[in-house]
Backbone as a ProteinNet text record, in pm:
[ID]
protein_1_A
[PRIMARY]
MSASILFSDVSGSTRMYEVQGDVAAQRMIDRALHEMSRIVANKSGRVIKTLGDEVMALFSDPGDALWAACDMQQAMHERGNRPSLLPVSLHIGIHSGAVIVEGGDAFGDAVNIAARITSLAKPEQILTTAETIKAAGSRTLPNFRRLATIPLRGREAPVELREILWTNPDPDAGIDELTVLEGMPSSLARTADVPALTLSSRGNSLEVSRLRPRIAIGRDPASDLVVSDPLASRTHAVIEMRGDKFILIDQSSNGTYVTPRLDTATKTTISLRREECILSGEGRIRLGHNKPDSPWFVAYVTG
[TERTIARY]
759.1	659.3	545.1	444.4	334.3	320.1	290.2	299.1	216.6	224.3	133.9	245.7	253.6	347.8	273.8	313.3	276	373.8	317.9	405.4	281.3	377.7	341	431.3	359.8	434.3	360.2	467.4	455.3	378.5	272.3	219.1	265.1	310.2	325.5	461	545.6	693.2	736.9	732.1	808	757.9	646.4	559.5	620.8	638.6	683.5	848.6	915.7	1054.4	1040	948.4	919.2	894.6	810.9	730.7	820.6	876.4	945.8	1104.6	1167.9	1288.8	1352.8	1481.8	1523.8	1536.1	1595.4	1635.2	1499.5	1424.5	1273.1	1188.4	1193.9	1097.6	1184.1	1300.3	1379.5	1356.2	1330.2	1324.5	1183.9	1085.5	943.1	920.4	999.4	1006	1059.4	1171	1262.1	1149.5	1099.5	996.6	869	836.7	760.1	772.9	883.6	958.4	976.8	1029.2	1065.8	926.2	837.3	706	655.8	633.5	572	653.1	787.8	886.9	838.3	839.8	785.3	656.6	540.7	406.1	441.6	518.9	534.5	570	692.8	738.5	642.2	561.4	443.3	370.4	316.7	228.7	313.6	402	481.5	520.6	553.9	591.9	725.7	800.8	909.7	935	1039.2	1064.6	1180.8	1126.3	1224.6	1320.7	1262.1	1342	1279.5	1357.3	1286.2	1335.6	1242.9	1302	1230.7	1326.3	1305.4	1215.8	1098.9	990.4	866.7	950.6	813.8	897.5	804.9	846.9	788	856.5	824.6	804.6	697.4	729	651.8	683.8	631.8	542.4	438.5	380.8	316.7	349.8	306.1	145.6	94.8	-31.6	-95.5	-185.8	-260.1	-358.7	-400.9	-468.5	-374.8	-248.9	-149	-128.2	-108.2	-51.4	-177.8	-312.8	-410	-411.9	-425.7	-410	-304.4	-183	-76.3	-104.4	-153	-173.4	-290	-380.9	-460	-395.2	-316.4	-236.7	-157.1	-95.9	17	-58	-193.2	-288.2	-327.5	-367.1	-414.4	-280.7	-193.3	-60	-31.6	-47.9	1.6	-124	-249.9	-364.9	-334.5	-296.2	-291.8	-169.3	-94.1	48.9	-19.5	-91.7	-141.1	-223.8	-274.9	-336.6	-243.2	-128.7	-14.8	29.8	18.8	68.7	208.1	278.9	453.1	483.6	397.1	450.1	369.2	403.3	333.9	274.8	156.7	81.8	161.3	141	216.3	103.5	72.7	-13	34.8	-25.2	23	-70	-37.1	-121.2	-56.4	-134.2	-77.8	-142.7	-81.7	-135.7	-66.4	-181.1	-138.1	-187.7	-116.7	-149.5	-119.2	-139.6	-87.4	-84.7	38	50.1	191.9	255.3	377.1	498.1	563.3	677	798.1	916.7	1070	1128.8	1193.1	1288	1415.2	1500.8	1620.3	1722.9	1852.7	1954.7	1881.2	1804.2	1737.6	1637.1	1581.1	1466.9	1352.7	1235.2	1133.9	1115.3	1067.9	1006.1	902.8	828	713.8	606.2	519.8	343	301.5	301.1	261.5	303.2	429.1	508.5	487.4	473.6	420.3	309.5	198.8	84.2	45.5	104.6	108.2	164.6	251.8	335.9	249.6	191.8	76.5	-38.2	-103.2	-222.2	-191	-58.2	-17.6	-26.7	27.8	15.6	-123.5	-203.1	-378.4	-420.2	-347.3	-397.4	-396.7	-514.8	-493.6	-427.4	-382.5	-359.3	-471.1	-396.7	-494	-578.1	-545.3	-644.1	-533.9	-608.1	-546.7	-634.7	-549.2	-628.5	-568.6	-642.9	-613.2	-682.6	-641.8	-727	-836.3	-905.6	-998.3	-929.9	-826.5	-720.1	-656.8	-635.7	-568.5	-689.3	-805.8	-926.4	-947.8	-927.5	-985.9	-881.7	-768.8	-636.8	-663.3	-699.4	-716.5	-789.6	-915.6	-985.2	-1072.8	-1096.3	-1207.7	-1171.8	-1027.8	-982.6	-1069.5	-1065.1	-1140.3	-1054.4	-1122.2	-1036.5	-1097.7	-1035.3	-1071.2	-1218	-1297.3	-1392.1	-1321.4	-1397.2	-1384.6	-1477.5	-1472	-1555.6	-1511.4	-1589.9	-1555.9	-1542.6	-1419.5	-1419.8	-1437.5	-1329.3	-1366.8	-1281.2	-1293.9	-1218	-1164.2	-1000.3	-945.4	-842	-814.7	-710.8	-565.5	-469.7	-326.9	-227.6	-156.2	-79.8	15.2	9	83.4	35.5	-114.2	-141.7	-326.3	-318.4	-455.5	-561.5	-579.6	-677.9	-668.1	-830.5	-821.1	-796.5	-761.9	-770.9	-876.3	-930.5	-1069	-1002	-1033.9	-978	-1080.2	-1033.5	-1124	-1032.1	-1108.8	-1069	-1091.6	-980.2	-957.8	-1032.9	-1114.1	-1181.8	-1130.5	-997.6	-911	-946.5	-1048.3	-1103.9	-1152.7	-1103.1	-1144.5	-1205.3	-1096.3	-1127.1	-1172.9	-1280.9	-1342.2	-1289.3	-1236.4	-1169.2	-1310.7	-1388.2	-1527	-1641.1	-1588.3	-1703.1	-1726.3	-1637.4	-1615.8	-1626.6	-1639.4	-1607.9	-1754.4	-1742.6	-1846.1	-1809.9	-1855.1	-1845.5	-1957.7	-1898.6	-2001.8	-1976.1	-2063.4	-2058.2	-2106.6	-1996.6	-1973.6	-2055.8	-2151.3	-2224.2	-2185	-2268	-2297.3	-2150.5	-2140.7	-2058	-1900.9	-1867.6	-1736.6	-1670.7	-1542.8	-1474.1	-1461.3	-1510.2	-1504.7	-1366.4	-1269.9	-1119.4	-1086	-1135	-1098.1	-1139.5	-1247.6	-1316.4	-1240.3	-1109.9	-1040.2	-1057.5	-1066.7	-1086.5	-985.6	-953.6	-853	-865.7	-995.9	-1019.4	-960.9	-924.8	-907	-756.5	-670.5	-539.1	-494.1	-340.6	-250.1	-104.9	-34.7	130.3	197.2	269.2	341.4	492.1	553.3	709.2	765.3	858.7	906.5	1059.9	1117.5	1270.6	1323	1394.8	1437.7	1345.1	1229.1	1125.4	1045	1088.7	1011.3	934.1	795.6	694.5	609.6	567.8	485.6	381.7	267.7	153	129.3	108.7	60.3	-104.4	-173.4	-318.5	-390.1	-547.9	-627.4	-624.2	-584.9	-562.6	-425.9	-316.8	-182.6	-132.3	-173.1	-163.4	9.2	62.5	189.1	322.8	420.5	551.8	668.6	746.1	867.4	992.3	1094.4	1201.4	1332.8	1432.7	1546.6	1626.7	1749	1851.8	1779.9	1701	1650.7	1590.5	1593.2	1512.3	1398.9	1323.4	1188.7	1096.1	1197.3	1148.7	1037.1	937.2	853.6	918.9	1011.2	1084.3	1235.5	1308.2	1443.3	1537.6	1659.4	1765	1898.7	1986.8	2106.7	2214.4	2212.1	2289.5	2335.4	2471	2506.4	2515.2	2476.2	2481.1	2307.3	2226.8	2095.3	2093	1992.8	1993.9	1901.8	1928.5	1816.1	1710.3	1636.7	1500.5	1532.2	1531.4	1563.1	1423.7	1305.5	1248.3	1101.9	993	860	765.7	679.3	568.1	444.1	361	237.9	111.3	-10.7	-115.2	-180.9	-210.6	-272.3	-393.1	-533.9	-619	-594.1	-597.5	-545.6	-429.8	-316.5	-202.6	-106.1	15.1	120.3	258.1	255.4	383.2	514.8	633.4	768.6	818.8	858.6	940.4	1068.3	1151.2	1287.3	1339.1	1386.5	1406.1	1562.4	1642.3	1775.7	1900.8	2017.3	2139.9	2181.3	2193.6	2234.9	2133.6	2010	1916.2	1869.7	1731.1	1676.9	1647.5	1664.2	1652.7	1562.1	1473.6	1349.6	1336.8	1333.8	1354.7	1224.8	1153.7	1032.3	1077.2	995.1	1012.2	1067.1	1171.8	1272.9	1170.8	1069.3	993.3	902.4	893.9	803.3	860	773.8	853.1	939.9	929.3	1029	1122.9	1236	1353.7	1425.1	1409	1485.8	1490.8	1576.5	1566.4	1563.7	1464.2	1425.4	1527.4	1609	1704.3	1617.5	1580.4	1521.8	1617.5	1598.3	1712.7	1616.4	1560.6	1470.6	1349.5	1321.9	1178.9	1102.6	984.6	897.1	852.2	777.7	735.1	605.4	528.6	439.3	485.1	460.2	485.3	355.2	374.9	280.3	334.6	240.9	291.9	389.3	485.6	604.3	728.5	816.1	988.5	1054.9	1162.9	1268.7	1302.9	1324.7	1400.6	1521.6	1624.8	1740.8	1759.2	1820.3	1850.5	1984.8	2006.3	2129.7	2243.9	2224.3	2303.9	2238.4	2281.5	2223.7	2328.2	2421.5	2523.8	2427.1	2461.6	2398.6	2351.9	2479.3	2473.4	2456	2361.1	2321.5	2176.8	2153.7	2020.4	1909.4	1792	1676.4	1551.5	1461.1	1307.7	1244.2	1138.9	1029	912.4	870.7	743.1	628.3	515.3	424.7	283	206.1	76.2	-31.1	-150.9	-219.6	-347.6	-468.2	-572.4	-601.5
-1743.2	-1869.9	-1838.1	-1912.9	-1890.3	-1971.3	-1895.1	-1957.1	-1897.3	-1956.5	-1903.6	-1884.9	-1727.2	-1710.4	-1677.8	-1768.8	-1726.7	-1688.2	-1573.6	-1546.1	-1547.2	-1611	-1634	-1569.4	-1478.4	-1383.5	-1417.9	-1459.4	-1453.1	-1298.9	-1290.1	-1198.8	-1159.9	-1034.6	-974.2	-1007.8	-1053.6	-1081.4	-994.6	-844.5	-774.3	-773.2	-782.4	-810.6	-954.2	-1018.3	-1190.3	-1138.6	-1079.7	-1058	-969.4	-864.2	-787.4	-861.5	-964.6	-1049.2	-1158.1	-1265.1	-1347	-1336.9	-1233.9	-1205.4	-1274	-1233.2	-1300.9	-1443.5	-1486	-1632.5	-1736.7	-1706.5	-1767	-1761	-1614.1	-1531.8	-1614.1	-1595.8	-1639.9	-1779.5	-1881.4	-2018.3	-2061.7	-1972.9	-1986.5	-1978.2	-1850.5	-1815.9	-1912.5	-1967	-2063	-2193.8	-2243.5	-2346	-2351.3	-2239.1	-2192.8	-2163.6	-2114.6	-2123.1	-2262.6	-2350.5	-2473.8	-2576.5	-2550.6	-2606.6	-2555.2	-2423.5	-2385.2	-2454.4	-2448.3	-2517.8	-2626.9	-2734.4	-2849.8	-2880.4	-2806.3	-2800.8	-2744.8	-2674.5	-2635.6	-2744.9	-2815.3	-2929.7	-3031.6	-3034.1	-3155.1	-3120.8	-2997.9	-2946.5	-2962.5	-2993.2	-2981.9	-2819.3	-2750.7	-2621.5	-2618.1	-2483.6	-2485.8	-2334.9	-2327.8	-2233.1	-2139	-2039.6	-1949.8	-1862.2	-1806.3	-1781.5	-1736	-1706.4	-1696.7	-1560.9	-1452.5	-1337.7	-1278.8	-1308.7	-1272.4	-1370.5	-1333.8	-1405.8	-1444.6	-1452.7	-1473.6	-1562.1	-1673.6	-1756.9	-1721	-1693.6	-1691.1	-1824.5	-1876.7	-2000.9	-1993.2	-2082.6	-2087.5	-2217.8	-2196.3	-2325.3	-2343.1	-2434.3	-2430.8	-2463.9	-2530.8	-2556.5	-2435.2	-2357.1	-2262.6	-2333.9	-2450.7	-2542.6	-2562.1	-2606.1	-2668.1	-2549.9	-2437.5	-2329.9	-2303.8	-2291.6	-2267.3	-2360	-2507.5	-2609.1	-2577.9	-2542.2	-2530.9	-2413.6	-2307.8	-2205.3	-2262.3	-2338.9	-2370.8	-2471.4	-2572.6	-2635.3	-2580.8	-2432.5	-2386.8	-2331.9	-2228.6	-2200.4	-2293.8	-2436.3	-2517.9	-2576.5	-2604	-2613	-2550.1	-2399	-2303.2	-2309.3	-2325.1	-2316.2	-2466.7	-2578.4	-2703.9	-2681.4	-2615.3	-2583.4	-2486.1	-2426.7	-2323.1	-2400	-2497.9	-2597.8	-2698.9	-2680.1	-2785.8	-2713.2	-2736.3	-2636.6	-2611.8	-2727.8	-2713.2	-2591	-2557.4	-2468.3	-2340.5	-2190.5	-2100.8	-2058	-1999.4	-1995.9	-1889.4	-1925.7	-1833	-1830.2	-1701.1	-1667.1	-1600.3	-1645.8	-1628.5	-1537.4	-1435.1	-1394.4	-1424.6	-1480.8	-1505	-1440.9	-1430.1	-1389.8	-1451.5	-1474.3	-1595.9	-1474.7	-1511.3	-1435.9	-1530.2	-1556.2	-1627.4	-1548.5	-1572.4	-1484.5	-1519.6	-1403.7	-1428.9	-1391.1	-1481.2	-1487.4	-1510.9	-1431.2	-1435.7	-1517	-1618.2	-1682.5	-1688.7	-1612.7	-1569.6	-1585.3	-1635.2	-1588.3	-1641	-1743	-1805.1	-1686.7	-1615.2	-1519.7	-1514.3	-1436.4	-1464.2	-1298.4	-1253.3	-1126.2	-1096.3	-1003.7	-1001.8	-947.4	-920.7	-850.9	-956.9	-1077.1	-1187.9	-1192.3	-1154.8	-1154.1	-994	-919.8	-769.9	-759	-840.9	-834.6	-922.9	-1041	-1147.3	-1085.9	-985.9	-904.4	-829.7	-747.5	-634.7	-701.4	-811.7	-865.2	-916.9	-950.2	-1023.8	-917.2	-787.9	-688.9	-661.4	-657.3	-646	-774.3	-885	-980.5	-972.5	-1009.9	-1002.5	-1151.2	-1144.4	-1279.5	-1393.1	-1498.2	-1615.8	-1595	-1508.9	-1493.4	-1524.1	-1604.9	-1613	-1510.3	-1434	-1377.8	-1403.3	-1437.3	-1477.3	-1370.4	-1414.6	-1307.5	-1391.7	-1338.5	-1413	-1467.8	-1424.2	-1448	-1603.5	-1603.5	-1761.4	-1854.3	-1795.9	-1907.8	-1940.2	-1870.7	-1877.6	-1974.7	-1953.4	-2047.1	-2157.6	-2199.5	-2349.2	-2417.5	-2368.8	-2417.1	-2519.3	-2642.9	-2713.6	-2816.9	-2764.3	-2855.1	-2823	-2920.5	-2879.9	-2832.6	-2712.5	-2603.5	-2558.5	-2504.9	-2476.3	-2385.1	-2407.8	-2297.5	-2145.4	-2026.6	-1923.3	-1834	-1682.9	-1582.6	-1492.7	-1388.7	-1272.5	-1161.4	-1082.9	-950.1	-841.6	-748.7	-612.3	-650.3	-530.8	-507.7	-373.5	-397.4	-298.6	-241.3	-112.6	-97	-93.4	-119.6	-126.3	-21.1	47	159	91	157	107.8	12.1	-18.8	-152.9	-87.3	-109.8	-43.9	-122.4	-242.3	-338	-363.2	-318.7	-348.4	-505	-534	-656.1	-739.6	-823.3	-876.4	-966.6	-938.4	-1016.5	-1141.1	-1248.9	-1342.6	-1402.7	-1446.8	-1471.7	-1635.4	-1711.5	-1841.2	-1894.5	-1991.6	-2011.1	-2158.6	-2153.3	-2256.9	-2354.5	-2302.2	-2336.8	-2508.8	-2593.2	-2736	-2768.1	-2727.9	-2737.8	-2873.4	-2896.9	-3006.4	-3040.8	-3112.1	-3127.6	-3176.8	-3249	-3307.8	-3156.7	-3065	-2983.5	-2877	-2889.1	-2808.6	-2660.9	-2584.7	-2423.6	-2359.4	-2314	-2221.1	-2087.8	-2009.2	-1856.2	-1798.7	-1735.7	-1658	-1496.5	-1428.1	-1281.6	-1217.7	-1153.2	-1059	-919.4	-909.7	-767.3	-689.9	-681.4	-593.3	-631.9	-742.8	-822.5	-794	-768.2	-715.3	-640.2	-649	-504.9	-415.6	-284.5	-175.5	-113	-150.4	-148.1	-222.7	-320.3	-402.1	-327.2	-270.3	-199	-78.4	-24.8	77.8	150.9	280.7	356.9	436.2	524.5	629.3	732.6	736.1	864.4	815.6	671.3	635.5	584.2	656.2	705.7	572.8	539.7	431	487.7	432.4	479.1	357.5	353.5	267.4	289.1	213	211.7	96.9	131.1	25	31.1	-62.3	-38.9	-175.9	-211.1	-289.1	-396.1	-384.6	-487.4	-522.5	-477	-517.1	-391.1	-415.4	-307.9	-361.4	-255.6	-278.5	-140.2	-204.1	-80.6	-42.2	68.1	98.2	154.8	104	132.4	84.6	110.5	58.8	-100.6	-191.7	-321.6	-337.7	-265.4	-280.1	-126.8	-105.3	32.8	87.1	-32.3	-18.1	-113.1	-47.4	-149.2	-91.9	-180.9	-167.7	-185.4	-109.6	-134.5	-129.2	-198.5	-239.3	-331.2	-371.5	-484.5	-592.1	-602.1	-702.9	-809.2	-935.6	-1009	-1009	-976.2	-986	-854.8	-753.9	-639.1	-666.2	-565.2	-602.6	-575.6	-494.3	-454.8	-463.6	-536.2	-565.2	-499.6	-406.9	-384.2	-431.1	-426.1	-483.4	-388.3	-259.6	-157.7	-115.1	-156.3	-168.2	-38.3	73.3	220.2	212.5	103	134.3	32.1	64.3	14.5	-137.5	-214.6	-330	-274.9	-212.5	-137.6	20.6	34.2	191	274	248.8	336.3	241.7	336.8	291.8	371.2	319.3	396.9	346.2	448.1	419.4	497.4	452.5	536.2	591.7	732.7	752.8	865.3	807.2	857.9	840	977.8	970	1025.6	1023.5	1051.8	964	945.5	883.4	936.6	842.2	928.5	820	883.6	792.7	852	734	764.7	682.4	788.1	753.3	676.4	545.8	480.8	446.4	511	468.5	534.8	498.4	547	669	635.4	735.6	800.7	818.7	885.2	835.9	913.8	894.5	1002.6	1010.7	1142.4	1110.8	1211.8	1207.6	1338.7	1296.8	1412.1	1418.3	1505.1	1522.5	1503	1460.9	1459.8	1564.4	1567	1672.8	1770.9	1725.8	1820.1	1907.2	1890.5	1965.5	2081.2	2186.1	2324.2	2297.1	2244.2	2225.7	2097.3	2129.8	2018.3	1961.2	2064.2	2036.5	1902.2	1836.4	1700.3	1716.8	1649.1	1653.9	1519	1568.6	1487.7	1441	1331.8	1272.2	1179.2	1234.7	1149.8	1141.8	1027.5	993.5	1094.8	1127.3	1209.1	1176.4	1229.6	1177.3	1311.3	1248.4	1358.2	1276.9	1389.8	1327.2	1314.8	1197.3	1173.8	1200.9	1263	1310.3	1317	1303.4	1302.2	1184.6	1214.9	1115.1	1186	1097.2	1120.2	993.9	1028.2	925.9	920.7	802.6	811.7	695.4	755.9	696.3	671.2	555.9	521.9	523.7	602.9	588.3	686.1	737.7	846.1	895.3	992	1080.8	1089.4	1040.7	1052.9	1008.5	1084.3	1069.7	911.2	852.8	685.5	610.8	665.9	547.1	498.8	381.7	322.7	392	404.6	494	369.5	437.1	384.6	492.4	468.5	567.8	549.4	615.2	625	728.8	675.1	773	741.6	877.9	834.3	867.8	788.1	820.3	811.2	879.3	923.8	1056.5
-2545.7	-2521.1	-2470.1	-2413.1	-2366.5	-2233.6	-2137.5	-1987.1	-1917	-1790.7	-1672.8	-1556.1	-1480.8	-1418.2	-1290.6	-1184.7	-1034.4	-944.7	-872.5	-749.1	-630.7	-538.2	-375	-280.2	-217.1	-152.5	-9.3	98.2	261.7	311.2	358.6	420	528.1	560.6	681.7	728.6	641.4	712.2	799.1	752.5	828.7	980	995.2	1114.3	1201.9	1093.7	1182.8	1232.3	1156.3	1211.8	1323.9	1338.2	1481.5	1589.7	1566	1680.3	1718.6	1584.6	1630.9	1640.2	1585.2	1617.9	1486.8	1424.2	1281.9	1259.9	1352.4	1331.2	1301.7	1408.6	1434.2	1285.1	1263.8	1126.8	1004.1	1017	889.2	857.8	961.7	975.7	909.1	946.5	936	768.1	727.6	590.6	494	546.2	458.7	452.6	538.3	557.9	428.4	460.5	353	227.3	179.1	64.5	-4.4	117.8	57.2	27.9	110.2	86.8	-72.2	-76.3	-200.5	-322.1	-299.3	-414.1	-459.6	-338.1	-342.3	-427.3	-383.9	-474.1	-585.5	-653.3	-768.4	-835	-798.1	-877	-864.1	-783.8	-786.3	-894.8	-928.4	-1024.2	-1173.9	-1159.7	-1316.6	-1322.9	-1239.5	-1267	-1261	-1248.6	-1228.7	-1138.5	-1034.3	-957.7	-1066.2	-1096.8	-1175.3	-1061.9	-970.4	-846.9	-728.5	-608.7	-497.7	-467.4	-405.2	-375.7	-247.8	-149	7.9	14.6	61.1	91.1	-11.3	-124.3	-229	-341.5	-381.3	-516.7	-636.7	-712.1	-863.4	-955.2	-1005.4	-1068.4	-1216.2	-1289.4	-1438.7	-1464.1	-1513.3	-1565.1	-1699.7	-1782.9	-1915.8	-1920.1	-1802.5	-1807	-1710	-1762.6	-1646.8	-1524.8	-1571.5	-1464.7	-1369.3	-1391.6	-1308	-1217.7	-1271	-1178.3	-1084.9	-1133.5	-1034.9	-921.2	-936.2	-874.6	-750.1	-808.1	-684	-622.1	-659.5	-565.9	-454.1	-507.8	-381.3	-307.2	-364.9	-253.5	-166.3	-198.2	-121.3	-32.6	-31	55.1	153.9	93.8	198.5	302.5	231.4	299.6	417	393.1	482.6	607	558.9	644.6	751.5	710.6	775	882.2	814.2	908	1062	1026.7	1149.4	1228.9	1193.7	1275	1356	1342.2	1409.5	1523.1	1633.1	1769.6	1743.8	1702.1	1698.4	1576.8	1503.2	1414.5	1410.4	1373.4	1363.3	1240.6	1239.1	1109.4	1017.1	873.6	792.9	675.4	649.5	544.6	375.3	299.2	158.4	70.4	2.3	-99	-262.7	-311.2	-469.9	-567.2	-676.8	-817.7	-941.4	-1024.4	-1136.2	-1273	-1354.4	-1509.3	-1632.9	-1737.5	-1819.6	-1970.8	-2019.2	-2166.6	-2201.1	-2278.2	-2366	-2233.1	-2248.4	-2117.4	-2193.6	-2153	-2195.7	-2101.2	-2117.3	-2007.9	-2071.4	-1988.2	-2018.7	-1892.1	-1909	-1778.4	-1650.9	-1637.2	-1512.3	-1464.9	-1545.7	-1516.2	-1620.5	-1571.4	-1673	-1679.8	-1794.8	-1830	-1918	-1916.3	-2034.7	-1952.2	-2037.9	-2006.5	-1883.7	-1894.4	-1814.4	-1686.9	-1683.5	-1550.3	-1485.8	-1564.9	-1489.4	-1420	-1487.7	-1463.2	-1338	-1363.4	-1258	-1121.6	-1105.9	-988.9	-952	-1046.9	-1008	-944.9	-962.3	-927	-771.7	-777.8	-649.1	-528.5	-575.8	-475.5	-436	-513.6	-496.4	-388.8	-383.4	-309.7	-164.2	-123.1	67.3	101.8	220.2	290.4	260	260.7	207.2	92.4	-12.9	-117.2	-265.3	-355	-487.5	-575.2	-664.8	-764.5	-904.7	-1016.8	-1128.7	-1227	-1352.6	-1475.4	-1558.1	-1601.6	-1675.9	-1820.8	-1843.2	-1943.1	-1931.8	-1787.6	-1731.2	-1743.1	-1681.5	-1696.4	-1838.3	-1925.5	-2055.3	-2103	-2075.6	-2119.4	-2090.9	-1980.4	-1904.8	-2009.9	-2084.3	-2155.2	-2079.2	-2131.7	-2052.8	-1956.8	-1903.2	-1817.4	-1672.9	-1575.7	-1465	-1372	-1328.4	-1241.3	-1084.8	-1025.1	-878.5	-907.8	-796	-786	-825	-869.9	-876	-880.6	-838.3	-878	-939.9	-1019	-1089.6	-977.3	-982.9	-901.6	-990.1	-966.6	-1071.2	-1195.3	-1275.6	-1409.9	-1392.2	-1345.5	-1340.1	-1459.3	-1422.1	-1547.4	-1486.9	-1565.1	-1520.7	-1609.4	-1506.4	-1590.3	-1704.2	-1796.3	-1932.9	-2020.2	-1960.4	-2066.6	-2109.1	-2240.7	-2293.5	-2243.6	-2244.4	-2220.1	-2067	-1979.2	-1863	-1785.3	-1692.2	-1648.4	-1561	-1607.5	-1531.2	-1424	-1303.5	-1222.2	-1193.6	-1099.7	-1057.5	-924.1	-843.1	-723.9	-712	-680.5	-666	-524.9	-514.7	-403.6	-361	-276.9	-230.6	-141.9	-60.5	88.6	11	49.3	53	-116.4	-208.1	-360.8	-378.8	-450.5	-501.5	-663.4	-715.5	-852.5	-905.9	-864.2	-928.8	-936.1	-879	-873	-1003.9	-1077.5	-1212.5	-1167.5	-1284.6	-1253.7	-1200	-1105.9	-1053.1	-1052.1	-1145.1	-1160.3	-1091	-986.4	-911	-952.1	-951.8	-994.1	-863.1	-823.4	-676.7	-701.6	-622.8	-669.8	-528	-442.4	-303.3	-249.2	-248.2	-146.7	-153.5	-282.7	-347.6	-309.1	-247.4	-178.5	-267.3	-213.3	-315.7	-339.4	-260	-307.3	-416.2	-466.4	-580	-705.6	-670.3	-807.4	-811.4	-817.5	-825.4	-932.8	-981.8	-1077.1	-1071.5	-1180.5	-1176.6	-1078.7	-986.6	-902.6	-759.6	-750.6	-625.3	-630	-528.8	-509.6	-499.1	-578.7	-541.7	-576.7	-529.5	-534.4	-586.1	-711.8	-744.4	-740.2	-689.9	-660.4	-775.1	-837.8	-932.5	-967.2	-997.1	-1014.6	-1083.8	-1198.1	-1270.7	-1269.2	-1327.6	-1347.5	-1236	-1135.6	-1007.3	-982	-926.9	-868.4	-778.8	-682.5	-566.7	-592.7	-532.1	-537.8	-386.4	-330.7	-204.4	-228.9	-168.9	-186.5	-67.3	-76.2	35	44.9	-49.1	-55.3	34.5	26.9	67.4	92.8	219.2	263.6	337.7	306.4	387.8	318.2	273	238.5	292.2	315	399.2	264.7	286.4	185.9	250	205.1	290.1	229.8	299.8	242.4	329.6	437.1	465	417.2	400.4	293.6	316	440.3	456.2	451.9	380.3	321.1	202	207.4	75.1	-37.3	-54.8	-145.7	-130.2	-142.2	-131.9	-193.1	-138.5	-212.8	-177.3	-240	-231.8	-225.1	-228.3	-230.4	-71.2	-48.5	97.5	169.7	105.3	172.1	241.1	149.3	213	363.7	438.9	572.2	547.6	668.9	663.4	658	727.5	744	691.5	567.6	525	555	492	485.9	478.4	502.5	493.7	389.4	307.3	241.5	298.3	330.2	410.1	349.1	350	311.4	402.8	438.6	544.9	498.8	468.8	436	282.9	200.1	69.1	13.6	151.4	104.8	112.1	57.3	74	123.4	245	329.3	321.2	286	295.5	431.2	484.9	615.1	633.9	664.5	652.8	783.9	783.6	917.1	902.1	816.6	771.9	867.7	822.2	890.6	769.7	635.1	546.6	500.4	513.2	467.1	331.1	277.1	172.9	104.5	-57.4	-106.4	-195.1	-233.6	-303.1	-416.8	-540.2	-640.2	-741.1	-756.9	-848.4	-987.3	-1074.7	-1190.8	-1267.3	-1357.8	-1393.2	-1465.3	-1509.6	-1602.7	-1524.5	-1378.1	-1307.1	-1241.8	-1206.7	-1166.1	-1041.6	-933.8	-859.1	-853.6	-866.9	-911.1	-781.2	-688.9	-556	-485.1	-468.1	-410.1	-279.6	-229.4	-55.1	27	157.7	175.1	337.9	354.5	481	566	678.3	792.3	883.1	911.4	1029.5	1018.8	911.5	882.1	796	770.2	649	566.9	421.7	340.6	281.4	210.5	161	-0.9	-72.1	-201.7	-282.9	-427.6	-512.8	-644.5	-734.3	-887.3	-915.1	-967.4	-1020.9	-963.1	-943.2	-862.3	-898.7	-848.4	-822.7	-666.8	-635.6	-465.3	-463.3	-417.2	-395.6	-241.6	-213.2	-70.1	-37.4	82.8	130.6	65.7	-64.1	-127.6	-272	-290.4	-402.1	-500.5	-554.8	-678.6	-803.6	-906.6	-1015.1	-1084.3	-1039.3	-1109.1	-996.8	-890.9	-783.4	-823.6	-764	-804	-768.5	-823.2	-780.1	-817	-741.9	-766.4	-829.3	-924	-973.7	-862	-853.6	-760.7	-832.1	-870.5	-926	-856	-805.5	-758.1	-864.3	-879.7	-950.6	-856.8	-926.7	-858.9	-786.4
[MASK]
+++++++++++++++++++++++++++++++++++++++++++++++++++++++++++++++++++++++++++++++++++++++++++++++++++++++++++++++++++++++++++++++++++++++++++++++++++++++++++++++++++++++++++++++++++++++++++++++++++++++++++++++++++++++++++++++++++++++++++++++++++++++++++++++++++++++++++++++++++++++++++++++++++++++++++++++

């Protein structure tokens, strides 16, 4: 089926847990997820699932997805103006295309691209693609502007990014397609010579780059990448970008294991216990144990 996939992710949730404490932070995130789910339903969409601090939703109409994203951002913005509630920021990505819905989940190229551009979005930002704008046809849409055309690993055609301008959206204003020139963040116009690290497992992926220089991995629902393995710690590891290098920092009880790709000259597994190492090239990362059948992540550096 053809549909629009929306990912809406709470920005800085790991920091929220550090500052507010587990109970208060979880309450804030639960309220945000509830509000986002309500907006999805109001815009004729369907929540496919929630992943920690993220909502994944499906819309048959691309315009509904774009307006739902605007409503989400507006709701969180208004929340921040209420003294009794702490502010919550979202970063949102939307893409339209072929989707397979099966077993309470959604798969396909549109899902992968939507997840990828969500990882590129900054707090309070909505990113979508030219394909989504085109799929909406003549329907009145929120204002938007062109950003960069970026390559995505595993996809031949580059993706043309559009930023949705959600602040006080006016449905009577029509489409305002603004071309961003000198004002466009250079980090969005990333090409192959600008470094990025992609971490993926079982269809989920995150990118560490200048747009998102740090991710947390662990069993904690507030982690950027949540794992269910009981041998993984709640806050197991962090990957952060320092200059043009990507550093894996182990914070766990059972350690982290890094194995370079098997066709490289060095096949020795690096064992980290409260230590850190530089990630380069491509390899596998295991959390908590290094058994052959244990779950693993693929990490690869480009640029």
